[in-house]
N, C-alpha and C positions, 0 to 999 in steps of 0.2 A: 668358523662362521657361516652359518649356512646362508646361501645364497636365493633372495626371492626372486621368482621369475616373473615375466611378464615386466608390461610398461610403467612406467613411475606414474602416479595418480599427479594429474594437474589442478591445482586446487586455483580458483577462481582470485584474480587480484580483488586486494581490499579495496573498498571504495576510496580510502585516502590516497593509494596507487594509482585509481583512475581519475580521480581527480586533480591531482598533481600532473598526470598525462596530459590529461585535456587542456588545464591552463598554459602546459607546455605545447600546445597546437596540435595535439593528436585526437582527430576527430572520431578514430576507431575506439577509443575511450567513452566518448560520449554516447556511443553506440551499445556499448556494452552495458554502461549505466542505466540505458533504456531499455535495455531488455532485461534487466536484474529488476527493474521498478515499474515497468507499466501494468503489471497486473495491480499491485498493491496500488500504485495512482488511479487506476480505474476504479477498482474497489472503493477505497476512500471518495471519489468525486460518486458513485454510486447511492453512497451511502446518505450522501446530502442531496443529491438530485433526484432519486430513485427512477430513472431513466438510463437507461443503458447506453442509448447513443449518446445522449449530452455528455454523459459520464466520460466517453472517447474523446470527444474535443476538449473539454475541462482539464483532460489528461495531458492529452497533446498541447493544449495551452500550458499548462503548468511546466512541461520539460521544456517550454521554449522560454519561460518566464526563469526557470531554474537555469537555463544554458546563458541567458541574457545576464544574471546578476550574482554568477558563480563567484566573483570574487568577493562579494560580502560573505559568503560562508566562512564562518570563525573556525569552525572544526572540520576538516575534509572527512574525516571518518565517520561523520552525522550526517553525510549526503540523503540517504535514506529517509531518515526521520526530517529532516528539512525539506526535502521535497513533498512529503507527506501532508507536513505543513503548507505550502503554497496549495497543494493541489484542495486540501480542505477549504482553504480561502477562496481560490479562484471557483470551486463549486460553488460555493455560498452566495458569492458575487453573481453568477451564471442565475443561481435561483430567485435570487431579489428582483432582476430583472427579467425573470421569464413569466410569459403569461400562461394561464391556464389552457392545458392541453388536452385532447380527447384521451381516454385511456387506449394503451395498447392494447387491451382486451377487445375493443370494438373492432380492431383490424388486424386480424390474426398475421403473422408474418413469422418466415422462419428464421430461427436463430441458430447461430452456430451452436457446437455443444459446448465451446469454452465459456459461452457466457451464460451467467445466472438469472435466467429468464423464468425459472421456476418460482411459485409463490412461495414455497419455502425459502429459497435463497434470497429474494427481495426480502422476506421476513426478517432473514438472519442481518441481514447490512443494514437494513432499519435499526434492529436493536443495536448492533456494533456500534451505529451512529451516535446511539444515546449513552455510549459509555464516556467517563471521562477521557481527556485526549490522552493521559501517559499509558491508560488501560487500552483504548483502540488501539494505538500505534503498536503495542506489543503484541496484541492478537491480530493486527493483520501484518506485522513481518513475522511472524510465527505460523500461521496457518493460510496465508494469501501468499506470501512469498515464500515460503515453507524455511526459512532460518531456524536453526538451532540456537537454545536458548543461551550458550556461551557467545555465539554471533551475535544474537540482540543485543547483551550484555555489551558487547563493543561498540556496537553501533550507536547505542544510546550512551554510553558512558557512565555504566553503573553496575554495581555488583551483580554477579550471577543471581543472589537471594531475594535481590530487589526484583529483577525481571521477574523470578518464580512467582514473587508474591503478588506481583501484576496481573501475570496470567491468570493465576487461582482467583484472585478477586475479580477479575474479567470474566471467568468462567462462571462464576455465584451470579455476578450483575447479569450474563444473558440468559441463564438458566431460568431467573427470575423473572426477567423481561419476556421471555420467550412464554414461560408458564403463566404469565398475566395474559397475554395476547393469546393465548389457546385457551383459556378460561372465558373467554369475551363472547 
């Protein structure tokens, strides 16, 4: 049998393993979860708040809340969707208490390249926010976090076919929503 040269590929630890390690006191496991989910958490918060800076605050608050209530998580393999639900609730709560502010367009400010400051990106996140929760979650896991469909199925505890249908329906809804906005 031919031997494959090179170093073996190191696969990321599944959420369930990271949650178990964190519950056992491994703080580096929480750091890994934050790295894995910080972009989807910010994107979820941005979809509600429509303010990139506030979405950073809400996402950070979501991680703190998740850390403090981690023992309440029933399925440790569903950490991602659970965290995104917390993020959406935190952002919604923050949006309710927020006073109207000036538009960012009135005060130009340089943004980091990774931040979706472009109007098209803001429109996309606004449209994603209008999707039903199950479609929004799989869209964010797939396109913001970059998970493969099989991984999303494991995270969500659903068959691959269900995730594929949810992604397909989410795409159609986004096309419809963005098409309606473009015609305004």
